[in-house]
Every structure is written in structure tokens, then in C-alpha cells.
N, C-alpha and C positions, 0 to 999 in steps of 0.2 A: 477394340475401343481404347482411345488414348486416355491418359490419367485425368486430363482436364474434363473430358466428357463424362468419364466415370464419376468424378466428384460432383459434377453438375447433376447427373442423374440421381446420385445418392441424396444430394440436398433436396432435389425436387420430391423424391419419394418421402423424405422425412417431413417436408412441409405439408404434403398432402396428408400424411399420417396424422400430424398434429391437427390439421384443419378438420379432418373427419372426426377425430376424437372430440374436438371443440364443438362441432355441430351436435354430436350426441349429448354433450353436457349442457349446451347453451340454453336449452329451453327452460331449465329450472333455476339455476342459482348464480350464474356469472354476475348478474347485476344485484344480487342480494347480499346478505351478510356474510355468506361463505364464498364470495367470488374469488378471493385470493387463494383459498384452499382448492377451489375447483381448477384454477389456473395451474397450481402446482401439480394437481392430478394429471392434467393434460400433458405436462412435460414428463412426468414419471412414466406415463403409459407409452410415451414415445422413446423412452430411454434405450430400448434395445436397438434402436436405429441410429443411435448417436455413436459415431466412431471418429477418432482422430485420424487425419486432420480435415475431414470433409465438412466440418461445421463452419469453417471460417467465413464463407461467403454469406450464408444466411444469418449467422450471428450478426454480421455487419448490418444486415437489414433491420435488426431489432435494436441496435445501439441508438440511443437518443442523443440529439444534439451533436452528432459526429460529422455531419457534412461540413465542408470547408466554410460555407457561408454561415454556418451556425456553430463553429468551433469557438465556444465562448468559455469564459472563466467559470470554474466550479465555485459555487457559493454554498452557504449553509442557511437553512431556514428552520429555526427551532432545532430539533435534534436529528434533522436529515440533511443530506447534501442535495443540491439541486443544480441543474444546468438549464438555462432558459425557463426557469420556474417549474421544471419537471424533475421528478425524482432521479437520483443518480446513486445507486448502490454499487459498491466497489468489489470486484474480484481482481486481485492484482498479485504482484510478485516483487521480490528483491533481486537485483543483480548489481552489487555494489561497485564493481570494477569497470563499468562501461567507459567512463572518461579516460582512464589510463589505456585501455585497449584502443579507443578511438584516436588517441594521440599518436599511435604508431600505425602507419598505413599497412603494415604487414599483418596486423591483427584487427584492423578496423572492421573487416567483414564479419567478425564475430558479434559485433554490436547489431548489425543488420539481421544476422541470423537469430539473435535473441528476440528482437522485436517481432520478427516474422513468425517465429514459433509461438510466441506469446499470443499474438493476434489470432493465430489459427485455432486457438482454444478459447477465444473470447476474453482474454485478460485485458483490462482497460487501464490499469495504473501500475507504474513501476517506481519503486523507491531505489535511489542510487546516490552515490556520493558526489557532492559539488565541492569537494575539498581533497587535497593531498598536500600535507604540510611538511615541507623541508626534507622529504625523503626521496627515494628513487622516483624519477619522473614526476617530481612535485609540481603541483599547480602553483602553490605559493612557496617560492624558494626561500624567502625570508620575509619579515613583515612588510607587506605592501609591494613586494617584488614578485612578479609573475612570469611564468614561462608561457609565451604566446602560443606555442605549438600545442601545449596541453590545454590551454583555454579553447583553442580551435577544436580540440577533441570533444570538449563539453558542448561547444556549438553544434558539432555533428550529432552528438547524442540527442540533443533537443530537437534538431531538425528531423532526424530519422524517426524519433518517437512520434512526431506529428504525422509523418507519412503513414505510419501504421495505426494511427488513431489511438495512441497510448499516451496518457498523461503522466507527469513525473512529480514525485515527491523528492525534493532535493535537500539533502542533509548538509549542514554547513560546517560541522566539525565533529570530532569523535571524543568520547570519554576515554577510549582505549588508545594504546600506543600505535595500533595499525593505522597507517596513512597519516601519522603525525599526531593529530589531536591535541588535547590539553597539555600533555607532557612536552610536546614540541614548542608550544607557546611559552612554557616555563623555561625551557632551554634557551629560547630567544631572549627572554627576560634576563636570565642570568648572564648571558653573553653581553647584554647591555648594561650590566653592573647592578641589577636589582637584587635586593636581599630577599630571596625566596626560599622557603623551607619545605614546601609541599606542592605536588601537582595541583592540589585543590586551591592553591593561590590563584589559579586561572579564574576562579569565580569571583574573586574579591579585589585583586590588585588593579588599580586604575589603569596602569600601563598595559597590562595583559588584556583588560577589557577593551581598551582602545585598539589594540591589535585585532581583536575579534571583530569589533565594529567596522574597522576599515576593510576587513575581508568581506563582511556582509555587504557593505556598500559597493565594493568593487564587483561582486557577483551580481547583485540585483541591478546595477546600472550597466552591466555588460551589454553591448550591442552585438547580436549574433552575426558573425561574418558570413553565414550562409543564407540567413533569412532576413537580415537587416531589422529584426525585431529585438527591442530591448527586453532582457529577461523579465523585468518586472511588469512588462506589458504583454507577455506571451501567455495565451490561454493553455498552451501545452503544459505549463507548470501548474500542477494541482495544488501544491502547497510548499512552503518553506519549513524545514525542520531545524530547530535551533541547534540540536546536538544529538548524536546517536548515543542513546542510553546514558544520560548524565547521572552521575553519582557523586556525592560529596561526603565520603566516609569520615572526614575529619570533623564534621559537624552533624551528628545524628539527630539534632533538634530539627534540622531541615531549614533553618533560617538563612544560612548563607546561600544555598541553592535557590531558595524562594526569592531572595532579593535579586539574584542574577536573572532568573526567569522573568521577573517583573520588568527589569530594566531592558532586557534584550527583546522581549516580545513587543514592547512599546516601540523600541528602536526600529525593528523590522517594519512594523506597521507605519512608522513615520516616513519610511522610504517607499513603502509599497502598501498602501491601504487597500488595494484591490484583491490581492491573493490571500488565501487562507494561511494560517500559521499554526503549527503544532510544536510540541516540546521535544518529543522523541523518547519519552519515558517508557520504562518497562512495566509500570503499573503497580509497584509495591505500595502498600498502605503504611502510613506513618503516624506520628503522634496526634495529628488532628482528628483521626478517625479510629479511636480505640476499638470500637465495635466492629470494624472491618478487618482488623489485623488477623482475625481467624482465617481469612481467605489467603493470606500470604503463604508461599510454599514452605517457608522456614522462618526461624526467628531472626536470622541474619538480615533478612529482607527489611526489617524495621530499623536497621542500623546503618543504612547506606546514604542517609540524608535526603531521601526522596519521600514524597507524601502525595499520593495520587490525587486525592480530592482537593486538597489545599493548593497544590501546584497548578491545577487546571482552573482554579477560580481566579484567574489573572487576566487583567485587561489585555487584549490583543491576541489571546489564545482562542482559536476557533473550534478545535476539536481535540479529542483525547486520543492518546496512543497507548497501546498495551502490547507487550511481547509475551510469548508463551513458549517456555522451554522446560517442560517437566523433566526431561532427561538430564538437564544441567542442575535444576533446582531441587528435585526430589530424590531421584535415584537414576543412575545411568542405565541400570538394567531395565529392559522393556517389561512393562506390566500394565494391567488394567488400571492401576492407580493413576497412570499418566492420563488416561482418558477421563477418569472421574475428576481429576484435578482440572484438566482443560475445560470441561463443561462448567464446573462451579466457578472457576476463575473468570470465564467469559460472562457467565450470567450475572456475577456480582458487579462487574464493571459496566455491563449494559444497564443494570439497575441504577448504578451511580450516575451514569450519563443522563439518564432520564429523570431521576429523582432529585439529584443534587446539582448537576452541572448544566443541564439544558442544552446539551451539544451532542453531536455524533461521537461514537468511539470507533476507532479503527484498530484491529488487531494486526499491527503492522509488521510483526515477525512471528512466524510459527513454523515448526518443523520437527523432525526427528532425525538423528544421525545414524547413518548406516554403520558407524563404528561402535554403536552401543551394543553391549552384550544382549543377545536374544533378538536382535533386529531382523526383520524381514520386510519385504515390500508390502505384504498384506497388512502389516501393522501400520505402515505409513499411510496406506489407503484408508484404513479405519480412522486414523488420527485426522486426516484431511476431511473425511466425511463427518466426523464429530464437530470439527470447527465449522464446516459449511452448514450443517444442520442447525447448529446453535445460532448462526447468523440468520438463517432463514426463519427460524422461530421468532426472531425479533422483526425481521422484514415484513412478515405476514401481518404483524400487528401495527405496522408503521412506527416501530420502535427506534431506539438509538443505535442499534448495531449497524454501523455504516458500511462495514465491509472488512476484508482481511487481505493480507499480503503474505504469500508463502515465502519462506526462506529455504531455498533460493532456486531460481531457474537458470540453467546453464545450457548453452548450445553444445553440439558435439565438438570434440577436439579441445575441450577446456578442462578435461578431467584432472589435470595436474593442479588446478586451482581448488578442487573440491575439498571442503572441510568436513565432508561426510553428509552434509545436508542437501547437496546439489540434486536437482531433478532434471534429467535430460529427457524431454518428452518423447523423442523418437525411440528411446530405449525403454520407455515405461508406459506401454499402451493402457494398462488398467488405470494408472494414476492420471494419465492424460484424459481419459474418458470421464473420470470423476470431476476434474477441473472444468472440462468443457460442459458437462451437465450443469454444474453450478453456475457457470457463465450464462448458460441458456436460461436458467430460472431467473437470474437477476436481470438479464436483458428483457425478459418478458415482464417482470415487475416494473422495470424502468419505463416500459412502453404501455402500461395498462391503464393510463390515466382516464380514458373514457369509461372504464368500468367502475373503478372505485378509487378516488383520488383525494388526497388531502390538499392538493394545490389548485384544484379547479381548472386544470388544463383541458384543452379541447382537441387533443390529438386523436386521430382516428384509431379505432381498435386495430392493433397490429395484425391480428389474425384475419382482418378483412383483405389483407394483401395475399393471403395464402392461395386463393383460387387462381391468381395470376400464374403461380407456379404450376398449378394443375393444368391450366390452358397451355402453358409452355411445354409441359410434359406431353 
């Protein structure tokens, strides 16, 4: 039996298994108050049948709003994401270097490999860089001067993501020196004769702000050379991110960064009112929420000029972002403290999103480094499971936990880029299974509208399609 037939057989068996479990449960509570919990039980009881990469075809069946004629913009309704007025919970990943690899035809295939592998385990959102400022293979070589070949690389990333039904969060610059970021803007300013004393001048100097705005305008108005769709009109874009991990340590009060966020969020919305916008924050609590600083990983987190609740109460910001790096913030050595922190950190921010912000929160970076003392793949699996379980606890209540993006997914042959956090699915079967199972749960929740829905949608029960697979088998 060839691989394709074997995979189809495996998928059919899994579908029949879930269908039969569903039949056994459906007489009692699927339409009642515990319907969501029953749905989760169905998936859990089928867990033994879930194996990478055979899930890809039938996970595709459960994705909502993914057909070409329904490939529409992600929006938010209250504290949830929706597509076509139906729920859209996110299981996603980061691969920051896609544009740079796509710009070189010798490495472009790795972009396709990344999306193909991500799709095979049901991942639906990728966060990646839409910037590379003034460095090797730069997109923006100097203010408002672009390398067309690199831009064509970004065109390819977007067109390829759409082929694999993966949406993109595109980050527009970096707080850190990698790929240029704010320090490169300051270098450009100094070269133009500006009197600048700190990289944090990026947030306040009018000329540097004009450089950033010009970049935003160029990216959003770019017409993709492969699809002929303007970026700001493309539903493949999930959201624009103002900056990766902004910090302004020169102003611990947070005022300088707050002013920048307010100005730039409104500016992005003025160019593109249709797409979602997020800031790119790590989630540290600041002066405006003294009762929440207890959840910070350390005291330094209060001094970096960010303020999670205040920053997200800004016109133009649609959802909150949080990162999770216990091994950087608490202790590099692996311990259960990492898991305890991760759970409390997530629960605090989900509560904030629901209670104070009225928006979804995405845990847009999380992971553990293989370079940490005491690391093993079993701990990584436990960390992933902790994140996913916390998300699901919110999902089952219709809460603000909108999803998570693991840091980071790599295809084979890119080990030399690994910062310790890379997950290569083909080399990590247990991790792949955990990711795929979470994708399955979220896909079922996204399709459950006829059972128990906050949106009043009329989609058929997705499990009604399962007997078709039984007949085919």
C-alpha cells in the first residue's frame, strides 16, 4: 500500500473512531450545558489514533472559512476572533526568517517546506518579519529605499501561506538589533545629522517616526507581484504588529512608549481600517496596574517602559499580545517553576483581556531552549501541553484566550539557524502529536457552532460529515 493510500486509510479510521465516540455521547449532553466538555472528551478518546502527519487532510475538513471563496479577513467580536461571523481560535507558530529565505531561490523551498509541515499538523497562523532594516539582504536598505528582490520574497511568503491556508501576523520592525530594528533607524538618523543620544529616540524623534511611518505605508500599499492583491486588502494577513517586543528603558514611566503606540496604531488603521492591529508586547505589567505586578517574572520587568493594560487600552489596537519565556526571565535551569509561572502568567493575562480590555489575547511567543541546563524533549512537551491546556480552559468558556504561537517551527536543513528553540516536526514525533491534537480540538471548537455558539451561526454539525468517510472506507 503506498503512503497516500495509507494516510487516507488512517484518516478514515480516525474519522470513524471519533464519529462512533460521538454517537455514544450525543444522546446526553452535546446540546446541553456541558457540550463543549463532551466535544473535548471525543477528541481525547481518539487521541491514540492521532499521528503526524496523517492528520492534515481531515483537519482541513474542520477548518472554518478556509475555502478560497470564503477566505476572508479575520475580525474580532468582543473578546474572540471570528471569520465569517464564526469563531476562529488560533494554533500557530513563528518562523521569523521566511522573507529572507524566499528572496534567494536556492533557499526559497524552505519556505514551502515550513508551511507544508505546519499545515500537516493543523497550524493556521504564522508570525514572521515584514522588515529587514539596513543589514544583510535588507528589505529597506535606507529610509524609503527598498530591494525589490527581497520584497518579491515577501510576496512569495504571502502567496505561499495562502496556498497552505495559513494566515500571517506581519511584524513591522524590531526592538532588538537583529534585522536592523530601532537601532538601525537611529543610525540612519545620525547619518542624516540628527542629534540622537539613545536608541529609544526611535519612539520620540519626529524624523525617525516619519521613517517608520513611511515603511508602514510602503508595506501596506505593496501590490503582491504574484497575486496582484495589495497587502492591505489580502485576507491572508491576520494582523499587523507594530514592533517585536517594544521596550523603552529610558522612560520607566511608560509615557514615551504609550505615546508612540497611540500614534502608530491610529496611523496603521488610517491606512488599513480592515485588518487587525496588535502591538507586539511581551506582557509586562507597569505603573498603571500595581496590583498586577506580582505576576511579573522579576522586578526588572517593571522598569522597561511597557505597561500591559495601559498599552492595550489604545484606539486602533484590536488584540493583546503576550510572550512566555520562563527560561529567560526566571531561571535558565529547567524546573517545575517554569510550568507554574507559565500557567499563572497566562491566566492573569486572559483575565485582563476579559475584565479590563474586552479583547482577545494571543500568546504569540512561547517555548523552551534545548540549550538550557536540564533540558529534555519531555519537558518541552509538558510546557506545550501546559500552554495548550490553559488556552483550552479559556476556549471552553468562550473566554479571551484567543490562541498561541510556538517559538519556533523550522523545516529540516535549517539547523544552523536554530537558537535552541527550533522544533523540527519530522524529528519530534511526540511534540508533533501534541501540536496536532491541539489543532484538532481547536478546529472542532471552531466548527461547533450548531451545538453551542455565541455567534448564532447556522453551520452544520461537523461530525455529520463523518459517516461520509465511513461510506468511503
